[in-house]
C-alpha positions as CSV (number, residue, x, y, z in Angstrom):
1,M,-48.5,304.3,-94.5
2,T,-49.9,302.8,-91.8
3,Q,-51.9,305.4,-90.1
4,T,-50.7,305.5,-86.1
5,I,-53.6,307.0,-83.6
6,L,-52.5,307.4,-80.2
7,A,-55.1,308.6,-77.4
8,G,-57.6,310.1,-79.9
9,R,-54.9,311.4,-82.0
10,V,-53.4,310.7,-85.3
11,Q,-49.8,310.8,-85.6
12,E,-49.7,311.8,-89.0
13,I,-51.7,315.0,-88.6
14,D,-49.5,315.7,-85.4
15,A,-46.3,315.9,-87.6
16,V,-47.7,318.1,-90.3
17,R,-48.5,320.2,-87.3
18,G,-44.8,319.8,-86.4
19,F,-43.4,320.4,-89.8
20,A,-45.5,323.6,-90.3
21,L,-44.0,325.5,-86.8
22,A,-40.6,325.0,-88.5
23,G,-41.7,327.1,-91.0
24,I,-43.3,329.5,-89.3
25,L,-40.4,329.7,-87.2
26,V,-38.2,330.7,-90.2
27,A,-40.5,332.7,-91.2
28,N,-40.8,335.0,-87.8
29,I,-37.4,334.7,-87.0
30,G,-36.3,337.6,-89.3
31,F,-38.5,340.3,-87.7
32,L,-37.1,340.0,-84.5
33,A,-33.4,339.8,-86.0
34,D,-33.4,343.0,-87.1
35,P,-36.5,344.9,-86.4
36,G,-35.2,348.0,-87.5
37,Y,-35.4,346.3,-91.2
38,A,-37.9,344.7,-91.1
39,L,-40.2,347.9,-90.5
40,S,-38.8,349.6,-92.8
41,G,-37.4,347.1,-95.9
42,A,-39.4,344.3,-98.1
43,M,-38.1,341.3,-96.5
44,P,-38.3,340.2,-93.1
45,I,-34.4,340.3,-92.9
46,P,-31.8,341.7,-95.4
47,D,-31.4,341.5,-98.8
48,G,-29.9,339.0,-100.1
49,P,-30.0,335.0,-100.9
50,V,-31.8,334.0,-97.8
51,A,-34.5,336.9,-97.7
52,L,-35.3,335.0,-101.5
53,A,-35.6,332.0,-100.0
54,I,-37.5,332.8,-97.6
55,T,-39.8,335.1,-99.1
56,A,-40.2,332.4,-102.1
57,F,-40.7,328.8,-100.2
58,V,-41.7,329.9,-97.2
59,L,-43.8,333.2,-96.5
60,T,-47.5,332.8,-96.9
61,K,-47.0,329.1,-97.1
62,F,-46.7,327.8,-93.5
63,Y,-49.5,329.8,-91.7
64,I,-52.2,328.2,-94.7
65,I,-50.6,324.8,-93.6
66,F,-51.5,326.1,-90.0
67,S,-55.1,327.6,-90.8
68,F,-56.1,324.4,-92.8
69,L,-55.3,322.3,-89.8
70,F,-57.3,324.4,-87.4
71,G,-60.2,323.8,-89.5
72,Y,-59.4,320.4,-89.4
73,S,-59.1,320.0,-85.7
74,F,-62.1,321.9,-85.6
75,T,-64.0,318.9,-86.6
76,L,-62.2,316.9,-84.3
77,Q,-63.2,319.1,-81.4
78,M,-66.7,318.3,-82.9
79,R,-66.7,315.0,-82.4
80,A,-65.0,314.9,-79.0
81,A,-67.9,317.5,-77.9
82,E,-70.8,315.3,-79.5
83,R,-69.2,312.0,-77.8
84,A,-69.2,313.9,-74.6
85,G,-72.6,314.8,-74.7
86,A,-71.1,318.8,-74.3
87,S,-72.4,321.8,-76.2
88,V,-70.2,322.1,-79.3
89,R,-71.5,326.4,-79.2
90,A,-70.7,326.8,-75.7
91,R,-66.9,324.8,-75.5
92,T,-66.3,326.5,-78.7
93,L,-67.0,330.0,-77.4
94,R,-64.4,329.2,-74.8
95,R,-61.7,327.8,-76.2
96,C,-61.6,331.3,-78.2
97,L,-61.9,333.4,-75.3
98,A,-59.1,331.5,-74.2
99,L,-57.0,331.6,-77.4
100,F,-58.0,335.4,-77.7
101,V,-56.6,335.9,-74.1
102,I,-53.6,334.2,-74.6
103,G,-53.2,335.4,-78.1
104,L,-53.4,339.0,-76.8
105,A,-50.5,338.7,-74.5
106,H,-48.8,336.6,-76.8
107,G,-48.8,339.9,-79.1
108,L,-47.7,342.9,-76.5
109,L,-45.0,340.0,-74.7
110,L,-43.5,338.6,-77.0
111,W,-44.4,338.5,-80.6
112,I,-46.5,341.9,-82.5
113,G,-47.0,339.5,-85.5
114,D,-49.2,337.0,-83.4
115,I,-51.7,335.4,-85.2
116,L,-53.6,333.6,-82.5
117,T,-56.0,336.6,-82.1
118,L,-57.4,336.0,-85.5
119,Y,-58.0,332.6,-85.0
120,A,-59.7,332.9,-82.0
121,A,-62.2,335.4,-84.1
122,L,-62.3,333.1,-87.5
123,G,-63.0,330.3,-85.1
124,L,-66.8,331.9,-84.4
125,V,-67.1,332.3,-87.9
126,L,-66.3,328.7,-88.3
127,L,-68.8,327.6,-85.5
128,A,-71.3,329.7,-87.6
129,L,-70.7,327.7,-90.5
130,R,-70.0,324.3,-89.0
131,G,-73.2,322.9,-90.9
132,L,-72.1,323.6,-94.4
133,R,-71.6,320.4,-96.5
134,P,-67.7,319.6,-97.2
135,R,-68.7,321.0,-100.9
136,T,-70.2,324.0,-100.1
137,A,-67.4,324.4,-97.6
138,V,-65.1,324.0,-100.8
139,I,-66.9,326.0,-103.0
140,A,-67.4,329.3,-100.2
141,G,-63.3,328.6,-99.7
142,S,-62.6,328.8,-103.0
143,S,-64.8,331.6,-103.7
144,I,-62.9,333.6,-101.0
145,I,-59.4,332.9,-102.8
146,G,-60.9,334.0,-106.3
147,A,-61.8,337.1,-104.8
148,L,-59.1,337.8,-102.8
149,T,-56.9,337.4,-106.5
150,L,-59.0,339.3,-108.8
151,F,-58.8,342.0,-105.9
152,W,-55.0,342.0,-106.1
153,L,-55.6,341.9,-109.7
154,A,-58.0,345.3,-109.6
155,L,-55.3,346.8,-107.9
156,A,-52.3,346.0,-110.3
157,W,-54.7,347.9,-112.8
158,L,-55.5,350.9,-111.0
159,S,-51.9,351.4,-109.9
160,T,-51.1,351.7,-113.8
161,L,-53.5,355.0,-113.8
162,D,-50.5,356.6,-111.7
163,P,-47.8,354.5,-111.1
164,A,-46.5,356.8,-108.6
165,A,-48.9,355.9,-105.5
166,G,-48.3,352.2,-105.5
167,Q,-44.3,353.2,-105.3
168,P,-43.1,351.9,-101.6
169,A,-42.2,354.7,-99.3
170,A,-39.1,355.2,-98.5
171,A,-36.9,353.6,-95.5
172,D,-36.4,356.1,-92.8
173,P,-33.2,355.0,-91.0
174,A,-33.9,357.4,-88.2
175,A,-37.2,355.4,-87.4
176,A,-35.5,351.8,-87.8
177,A,-32.6,352.6,-85.4
178,R,-35.1,354.0,-83.0
179,V,-36.9,350.4,-83.6
180,L,-33.6,348.5,-83.4
181,A,-32.3,350.5,-79.7
182,L,-36.0,350.2,-78.4
183,A,-36.0,346.4,-79.2
184,T,-32.2,345.7,-78.0
185,G,-32.7,348.5,-74.9
186,G,-33.6,346.6,-72.1
187,P,-37.3,344.5,-70.9
188,L,-39.0,347.6,-70.5
189,D,-37.8,349.6,-73.6
190,F,-38.8,346.2,-75.8
191,L,-42.2,346.4,-74.1
192,T,-42.3,349.8,-75.1
193,I,-41.8,348.8,-79.0
194,Q,-44.1,346.3,-78.4
195,A,-47.4,348.2,-76.9
196,E,-46.5,350.8,-79.9
197,L,-46.0,348.7,-83.2
198,Y,-48.5,346.0,-81.5
199,P,-52.2,347.5,-82.5
200,P,-50.8,348.6,-86.3
201,L,-49.6,345.4,-86.7
202,V,-52.3,343.5,-85.8
203,A,-55.2,345.1,-87.9
204,T,-53.1,345.0,-91.0
205,I,-52.8,340.8,-90.0
206,W,-56.2,340.6,-89.6
207,L,-57.1,342.4,-93.4
208,F,-54.5,341.1,-95.2
209,Q,-54.4,337.1,-93.6
210,G,-57.9,337.0,-92.1
211,P,-59.8,336.2,-96.1
212,T,-57.0,333.7,-96.7
213,A,-56.9,332.3,-93.9
214,L,-60.7,331.9,-93.3
215,A,-60.7,329.7,-96.8
216,M,-58.1,327.5,-95.4
217,F,-60.7,327.3,-92.5
218,L,-63.1,326.1,-94.7
219,F,-61.1,323.6,-96.4
220,G,-60.2,321.8,-93.6
221,L,-63.5,322.2,-92.2
222,A,-64.6,319.9,-95.4
223,A,-61.5,317.7,-95.3
224,G,-62.1,317.0,-91.8
225,K,-65.9,316.1,-92.2
226,S,-64.6,313.7,-94.7
227,R,-61.8,312.5,-92.6
228,L,-59.5,313.0,-95.7
229,L,-56.0,313.3,-93.6
230,E,-56.7,310.2,-91.9
231,G,-56.6,307.8,-95.0
232,L,-54.9,310.0,-97.6
233,G,-51.0,308.4,-96.7
234,Q,-53.1,305.0,-98.3
235,R,-52.9,307.2,-101.3
236,P,-50.1,307.8,-103.0
237,R,-51.2,308.2,-106.2
238,L,-52.9,311.0,-105.2
239,L,-49.9,312.3,-103.3
240,A,-47.9,312.5,-106.4
241,R,-50.7,314.3,-108.4
242,V,-50.4,316.7,-105.4
243,Q,-47.0,317.2,-105.5
244,W,-46.6,317.4,-109.6
245,A,-49.1,320.2,-109.7
246,G,-48.0,321.9,-106.1
247,F,-44.4,322.3,-107.3
248,G,-45.1,322.6,-110.9
249,V,-47.6,325.5,-110.2
250,G,-46.2,326.7,-106.7
251,L,-42.3,326.6,-107.2
252,P,-42.6,329.4,-110.1
253,G,-45.6,331.6,-108.1
254,G,-43.4,331.5,-105.0
255,V,-39.9,332.5,-106.9
256,L,-42.4,335.5,-109.0
257,Y,-43.7,336.4,-106.0
258,A,-40.3,336.7,-104.0
259,W,-38.6,338.8,-107.4
260,T,-41.7,341.4,-107.3
261,S,-41.6,341.6,-103.4
262,G,-40.5,345.2,-102.6
263,R,-41.0,346.7,-106.3
264,G,-43.9,348.4,-105.6
265,G,-46.4,349.3,-108.1
266,A,-48.6,347.0,-110.4
267,V,-45.9,344.4,-110.8
268,E,-45.6,343.8,-106.9
269,L,-49.3,343.4,-106.7
270,V,-49.6,341.2,-109.8
271,G,-46.9,339.0,-107.5
272,G,-49.5,339.2,-104.6
273,A,-52.5,337.9,-107.1
274,V,-50.1,334.7,-108.2
275,N,-48.9,334.3,-105.2
276,T,-52.6,334.4,-103.4
277,L,-53.2,331.0,-105.6
278,T,-49.8,329.4,-106.1
279,S,-49.3,329.8,-102.2
280,I,-51.7,327.0,-101.4
281,L,-50.7,324.9,-104.3
282,L,-47.0,325.0,-102.4
283,A,-48.0,324.3,-99.3
284,A,-50.3,321.3,-100.4
285,A,-46.9,319.7,-102.1
286,Y,-45.1,320.4,-99.0
287,V,-47.6,318.6,-96.6
288,A,-47.8,315.6,-99.6
289,T,-44.4,315.4,-99.7
290,L,-44.2,315.2,-95.9
291,L,-46.7,312.6,-95.6
292,R,-44.6,310.3,-98.1
293,L,-41.3,310.8,-96.4
294,I,-43.0,309.9,-92.9
295,G,-44.5,307.0,-94.8
296,R,-40.9,305.6,-95.6
297,F,-39.3,306.5,-92.7
298,P,-42.0,306.0,-89.5
299,A,-39.4,307.8,-86.7
300,A,-39.5,311.1,-88.7
301,G,-42.9,310.9,-88.4
302,R,-42.5,310.5,-84.8
303,V,-39.8,312.8,-83.8
304,L,-42.2,315.8,-85.9
305,A,-45.8,314.5,-84.1
306,A,-44.2,315.7,-80.5
307,P,-44.2,318.9,-81.3
308,G,-46.9,318.9,-83.2
309,R,-49.0,317.5,-80.0
310,V,-48.3,320.5,-78.0
311,A,-48.5,323.4,-81.1
312,A,-49.5,326.1,-79.2
313,S,-46.9,325.3,-76.3
314,N,-44.3,325.7,-79.2
315,Y,-45.9,328.4,-80.7
316,V,-45.4,330.6,-77.7
317,G,-42.1,329.0,-77.4
318,Q,-40.3,329.7,-79.9
319,S,-41.4,333.3,-79.7
320,L,-39.8,333.1,-76.3
321,L,-36.7,332.0,-77.2
322,I,-36.2,334.2,-80.5
323,A,-37.1,336.9,-77.7
324,L,-34.4,335.3,-75.5
325,V,-31.7,335.8,-78.1
326,F,-32.5,338.6,-80.0
327,T,-34.3,341.2,-77.7
328,G,-33.4,343.3,-74.5
329,Y,-35.2,340.4,-72.5
330,G,-31.9,338.6,-73.1
331,L,-28.8,338.7,-75.2
332,A,-30.2,341.5,-77.5
333,L,-28.2,340.7,-80.8
334,A,-30.9,342.1,-83.2
335,G,-29.0,343.4,-86.4
336,R,-25.8,341.5,-85.2
337,L,-26.1,338.5,-87.0
338,S,-26.0,337.5,-90.6
339,P,-28.8,336.0,-92.5
340,V,-27.0,332.9,-92.9
341,A,-26.7,332.8,-88.8
342,V,-30.2,333.8,-88.1
343,M,-31.4,330.7,-89.8
344,G,-28.6,328.6,-87.8
345,V,-30.1,330.2,-84.5
346,A,-33.9,329.3,-86.0
347,L,-32.1,326.1,-86.7
348,V,-31.0,325.4,-83.0
349,I,-34.5,326.9,-81.5
350,Y,-36.5,324.4,-83.5
351,T,-33.7,321.5,-82.2
352,V,-34.3,322.4,-78.7
353,L,-38.0,322.6,-79.1
354,V,-38.5,319.4,-80.5
355,W,-36.3,317.6,-77.9
356,A,-38.1,319.7,-75.5
357,S,-41.7,318.1,-76.5
358,G,-40.4,314.9,-76.6
359,R,-39.1,314.9,-72.9
360,W,-42.6,316.5,-72.0
361,L,-45.0,314.4,-73.4
362,R,-43.1,311.4,-71.5
363,T,-45.1,312.7,-68.3
364,H,-47.6,315.0,-69.2
365,R,-50.3,314.6,-71.8
366,H,-50.5,318.6,-73.0
367,G,-48.4,321.4,-73.5
368,P,-48.9,324.2,-70.9
369,V,-50.7,326.4,-72.9
370,E,-52.8,323.2,-73.9
371,Y,-53.7,322.4,-70.8
372,V,-55.1,325.7,-70.4
373,L,-57.0,325.9,-73.3
374,R,-58.6,322.4,-72.4
375,R,-59.1,323.4,-68.3
376,I,-61.1,326.6,-70.3
377,T,-62.8,324.7,-73.0
378,H,-64.1,321.8,-70.8
379,W,-64.7,324.1,-67.7
380,R,-63.1,321.5,-65.4
């Protein structure tokens, strides 16, 4: 595969980012498609084959890719600052502040599962650790993942001492009905439920996704310093080995995670421990497969690279379109569509965003959100 570089960007990296956006859309859409169920059930959409597939092959896999790319992009931003003779520290502080404000608005107004505020906070940690050597960064990230796995296994063991304590709480139909009614009642009703649910949910995201995201930041930092992705397309044998290991271990791990989700007790905790490891392998296999595909079909890479170049705008944009379809901001279809129909809506939204990204980039260098981030980062 020949590497394509445009205006200082590597198209293959943008294509991976655009691909990750599709997975994040599929993972997120179910929570607004049926918010009452999502907050009282174990799956983002009602139980069934669609929920099983999403949990096994999508949930926790694509934010891992995004987190890795954040760490990788951080090294590219460091190089850009050094070439411009600017302060890496000042630029990163301003960028993280802007990202936090955008994430806060995104979480309160559109999507309570926003991850941008977490990325902004972890970006400061990455700034402090930017001097790590690649090997040290990999060891630190691996240590975090290992500690998380042991933590879940320890909880599983403790739950066997009192099996009743680890059982999931019974769903509250009245609470679920209230959430659904507010989500579809009108803009002010939707904002009311957003304000109620956002603080506890963002705390949960920081607590449970934060350590894994930090580990992936460190892996991305190491890969960026080694320029791994910028030459990976020319190493098909390595990509093939990643596929064999990733799918061979990651797919069974994903199925186990889906089967144990919602069961409570030691079984679910063991599934979480296994998923902590195997989700990274499966995500790596996805990326390796994509790189091999766009090596054979460069046009597919160009299509995916468009939304990847304006990833922040697409991340916010997909939340806006989901809200317009399912909440009181628009059609208020939450709770009315089958899981298969919800996936159809996801496909339509992603197609629209890919098309819109391509059209936008014909006349603009950056997306709307990226423009704001660059203005504040560069302070000009």
